[in-house]
C-alpha positions, 0 to 999 in steps of 0.5 A: 338792628342796622341794615347795610348793603343791598336794601330791596326797598331802595331798589328804584334808587340803584335800578338792580339787585346786584352786589353792593359796595364792590368799589373802594369808596362805597366799600369804605363808606359801608365800613364807616356806616357800620361803625356808626350804627354800632355807636348808635346802639345797634345790637347787630347789623344785617350785611346784604349782598355785599362782597364776602371779603368786605363782610369779613372786614366789617365783621372784624372791625365792629364788636356787634354781630353781623348777619349776612344775606348773600354776604359770604361766610365771615359773618357771625349768622346767616339768613336764607330767604325761603323763596330763594332756597326753593327757587320760587322767584323765577326772576332771580337766581341766587349765587348758591344755585351755581350754573344749574 
């Protein structure tokens, strides 16, 4: 299984948990990387914290399933992190909580 977008293990490289691949160059690279992962034999790809429109584009350009973690409704499946759902992590507030 491949994994693109935000990768928490790389937090020190990017310095934040912000949405990844919002700019054209990084988004284009992510689409290319998704195709390469598919060609390499991945059975699915996790798309983590990328814009929903980009997740849709990736999903439409590969034949293997995409699994979203904070990547919008256009993925083939979704992951909801229990700690996010229950509000256990006080240092991070998921977008699905809105302004409450």
